C-alpha positions as CSV (number, residue, x, y, z in Angstrom):
1,M,-6.3,-13.4,-8.6
2,A,-5.5,-12.7,-5.0
3,H,-3.7,-9.5,-5.9
4,E,-6.6,-8.3,-8.1
5,S,-9.2,-9.3,-5.5
6,F,-7.7,-6.6,-3.2
7,H,-8.7,-4.0,-5.8
8,V,-12.3,-5.3,-5.8
9,F,-12.6,-4.3,-2.2
10,S,-10.8,-1.0,-2.6
11,P,-11.3,0.1,-6.2
12,A,-9.0,2.6,-7.9
13,T,-8.7,3.9,-11.4
14,P,-5.1,3.8,-12.9
15,D,-5.1,7.6,-12.3
16,E,-6.0,7.2,-8.7
17,A,-3.9,4.1,-7.7
18,K,-1.1,4.8,-5.3
19,V,1.9,2.9,-4.2
20,L,0.0,2.0,-1.1
21,D,-2.7,0.3,-3.2
22,E,-0.3,-1.9,-5.0
23,G,1.8,-2.6,-2.0
24,L,-1.2,-3.8,0.0
25,A,-2.5,-5.9,-2.9
26,T,0.9,-7.6,-3.4
27,R,1.2,-8.2,0.4
28,F,-2.3,-9.7,0.4
29,A,-1.4,-12.0,-2.5
30,F,1.7,-13.1,-0.7
31,R,-0.1,-13.9,2.5
32,V,-3.0,-15.8,0.9
33,R,-1.3,-17.5,-2.0
34,N,2.5,-17.1,-1.4
35,Y,2.6,-15.0,-4.6
36,Q,5.8,-13.0,-5.3
37,P,6.1,-10.7,-8.2
38,P,9.0,-11.4,-10.6
39,V,12.3,-10.0,-9.5
40,N,12.4,-7.6,-12.5
41,V,9.1,-6.0,-11.3
42,W,10.8,-3.7,-8.9
43,N,7.9,-1.3,-8.4
44,Y,5.6,-3.9,-6.9
45,R,8.4,-5.3,-4.8
46,A,9.3,-1.9,-3.5
47,A,5.7,-1.0,-2.7
48,W,5.3,-4.3,-0.9
49,A,8.5,-3.8,1.1
50,V,7.5,-0.4,2.4
51,V,4.0,-1.6,3.3
52,D,5.6,-4.4,5.3
53,W,7.8,-1.8,7.0
54,L,4.8,0.4,7.8
55,D,3.0,-2.7,9.3
56,N,6.1,-3.6,11.4
57,L,6.4,-0.1,12.8
58,Y,2.7,0.2,13.5
59,P,0.6,-3.0,13.0
60,N,-2.7,-1.1,13.2
61,A,-1.8,1.5,10.7
62,I,-3.8,0.2,7.7
63,Q,-6.9,-0.3,9.9
64,E,-6.6,3.2,11.2
65,L,-6.0,4.7,7.8
66,R,-9.0,2.8,6.3
67,R,-11.2,3.7,9.1
68,A,-10.7,7.4,8.2
69,Q,-10.7,6.7,4.4
70,P,-12.0,3.3,3.2
71,R,-10.7,3.8,-0.3
72,V,-6.9,3.2,-0.2
73,A,-6.4,5.3,-3.3
74,L,-7.6,8.4,-1.5
75,I,-5.2,8.0,1.5
76,E,-2.7,10.9,1.4
77,E,0.9,11.1,2.6
78,N,-0.1,13.4,5.5
79,E,-2.6,10.8,6.7
80,I,0.1,8.1,6.6
81,R,2.5,10.4,8.6
82,R,-0.2,11.2,11.1
83,V,-0.9,7.5,11.8
84,C,2.7,6.4,11.9
85,M,5.2,9.2,12.8
86,E,8.0,6.6,13.0
87,L,7.8,6.0,9.3
88,P,10.4,8.3,7.6
89,A,8.8,11.1,5.6
90,Y,10.4,9.9,2.4
91,W,8.5,6.5,2.7
92,A,5.2,8.1,3.6
93,H,5.6,10.3,0.4
94,F,6.5,7.1,-1.6
95,L,3.3,5.3,-0.4
96,G,1.1,8.3,-1.1
97,H,2.5,8.7,-4.6
98,R,0.7,7.7,-7.7
99,F,1.7,4.2,-8.8
100,Y,1.1,4.6,-12.5
101,Q,2.8,7.6,-14.0
């Protein structure tokens, strides 16, 4: 429920959802309920790991990104790069990529 509650506050259709959405939702679920996706669910674990990396590089990144665009699904790769230039371009691209293909 903790994971899905994140999506209530920042809704996205399956066509809109990005890696950033699922990474933030998984991270939130871990923080509030110590939830960890199963080991074989690599896409959620990878999304979570890169969101954590972004947060470690620039702790205010998510707040700044959401200030400019409240719906996480609409945050683009270029916005992620603008907010956190230290994050390698490959990972910004990954976070801005659609989660469900």
